[in-house]
N, C-alpha and C positions, 0 to 999 in steps of 0.2 A: 269974607264968608267964612274964613277960618275960625274967626273968633265966636260964631255962633255955631259952628258944626257941633261942637260937644253936646249942646243943648240938642239941637236937632235929633243928634244921634239917641241921644236919651227918649227925647219925645216918641219918636218911629219905635224905639224898643217898647216902649208902654203901649201904644196904640197895636203895636203888632200882638202884644201878649194878650189885649183886652178884646183884640177882635173876634175871639170866638165866642164872647157872651152876647154878640149883635146878629149872629145867626142861629138858625135851629141847629138841634145838636147834631154836628157834624161826625158822621162814623164812615167816611169814604164815599166816593161818589154814589150818588143813586143810579142803581142798576138800570132803571127805566130811562135814563138820559143816553144810552147808548144802543144802537140799531139791534145790536145783541147783547141783550142784558146780561151784565157780570156780576153775577151771584156767587160770592166767596171764590174770587179768582185766585189762581195758585201764584200769580206775580205779587200778590199782596202779603206783606208780612203779618204774623199772627198778631191779633189786638192788642195784647200787652205790650208789644215795642212802642207804640204812639204814645206812651206815658213819657217817653223822652221828651215830649214837647214840655212838660212842666218844667224839667230842668233845663231845656234851652232857653225857654223866656225868662225863667227867673235869674239865670247865670248872665243872659244878654243884658238885663236890666241893672243888676250888681255891676256888671264891669262898666257899662256906660254912665251909670251913677258915680263911681270911683274916677272915670275919666273927667267927666265934668266937675267933680269935686275936687280933686287932686292934680289931674292933669291936664286941663283944659288949654295950656299953654305948651306942654310939654312936646317938642318936635318928634319924639319917638312915636307918639299917639296919633299925629296929624295924619300922615299918608293914607292910613286904612279907612280914615273915618267917610269920607265921600262914597265911596263903594259899599261899605256899610249901611249908609243912610239909603241908598238907593233899593237895596235888598230888602232892608226892614220896610221901607215905605211901599215897595211893591207886596210885599209880604202881608201888609194890613189889609189888602184887598182881596188876597187869595181865596179866602172861605168863601166870601160872596160870590166870587166867581166861580168858584168849585161846584157850588149849588145851582149853578146854571148852565154851565157849559164845560164839559171835560177838554175840549181842544183849546178853548180860552185859558182854562186854569193850566194846562200842560205848558202852553207859551210862557205863561206867567212864571210858571215855577222853574222854567229853564233861565229864564231872565234873572230871576231872583239868586240861581244858582252861580251863574257866571259873576255877577256884582258880588256875591258872598265869597266866591274863589278869588276875585279881585283883591277883595279886603283881606283874606287870610294871608295872600301873597306879601301885602302890605304890612303886617303885623311885624313885630320886633319882639325879641327876648324879653324887653323891658317889662316888667309886671305882667309876666306870662300868664298867671293865673287869671288876671281879670282883663286883659287884653286879648291873648292870643286864643286861650283855651276856649272860651264863649264862642269866639267866631268858628273855631275848628270843628265844634261838635255841631254847630249849627249848618257848616257847609257839607259836612260828613252825613248829616240826615237828609239835606237837599240833594245831595248825591244820590241817595237811594230812592228819595220820593220822587224825584225827576224821571229816573229810569222806570219806576214802577208806573208813571203817567204814560210813558211809551207803549209798554205792555198792554196797559188796558184799553189804548186807543186800537193798537193793533187787533186784540180780540174783540174790541166792543165793535168795530166796524165791521169784523169778519175777514179782515185781510189774512189772518191766520188763526189756527185755534188757540185755545186758553194755554196750553203747554208750549209751542212753539213760541208764543207770544212773551211768555215767563221768561223762556230761555234767551230770547233777544234782547229783553231787560235786564237779565243779569249778565249777558256779556257786554253791555253799552255800560252798566253799573262798574263792572269790574275793570274793563279798560280804563275808564276815567280815573276810578278810585286808586288804582295800582299806580298809576302814571303820577296822580298829584301826589301819593304819598312817598312814591319814590323821589320826587324833587322836593317836597318838603318835611325831610326826617324828624325836624325839630318840632312838627306838630302832630305827636301819634294820637292825640284825641280824636283827629279827623279818622284816621283807621280805625281806631277802637268803635267809634260812632257806626262806622259801615260794617264792622263786624257785629254789632249789636242788631242791627237789620238784617244781615244775612242769617245769623242763628233763628231770627223769627221766621224768615222764608224757610227754612229747614223745617222748624215746629209746624208751620201752617201746612206743609206738605209733607207731613210724617204721618197722618193718621186722616183720611185713606193715604196711602203712600203714594206718592207720585215721585217715582225714583228719578227721572232726569232732572227735575227742578231740584228736589231737595238734594240731591249728588252734586249739581253744579253749585249751588249755594254753599254747602259744606265745602267743596273745593275752594271757594272762594275765601271763605272762613281760614283754610290753611294757609292759602298764598298771601292773604293779608297780614296774617299773624307772623307767618315766617319773614315778610318783608319789614315788619315793625322790630323783628329780632335783630335783623339783619342789618339795619340802617340805625339800630339804637346807638346814641350818643352821637351820631353825625352832624 
């Protein structure tokens, strides 16, 4: 199986990247899918932040392509491939799921995140910018996106208001992200991607001002940046 895994990883990286072309223009969950419609929820980052998907798709394909072309049998690349294959394979179907059911999409994105973190843990310093870096930014964005899904479910099913739901989601994201980054200082791209998402939450809640959400997101930026500086070079 390990002999075909480099090809399979490239294959799912491509199917993952092209999956948006097979759904209607997805711009977040349809508010009508929730019992309490989620129009412009405070937990969701500002729209510009989602442009990072272009970088993620391209970098994953480039990394997987290099891995197949130059590192197909390299033992430094083998450990992370099965988990990355699972995550990207699930991701291929995420948009189609998200168009139909937020609950199913939330379960799926958390499964993607778990597999992506396993893959990140199994990366090595070999060919860092083509092996570790794309997995790190992918896992970092999934950390933010999976936490956002929790906030949307909490508010969308009326279990909490929109602001408390956003605060819970931010706490989940920060607890996970700070723990991962503290244990993986060699992958600062992960933390930088989380910071990208947190800044976009600040922007989303700046006008009109939602001080609790913007304030917690801004605190998260400071904590994550401080951790990156503190653990630099570890």
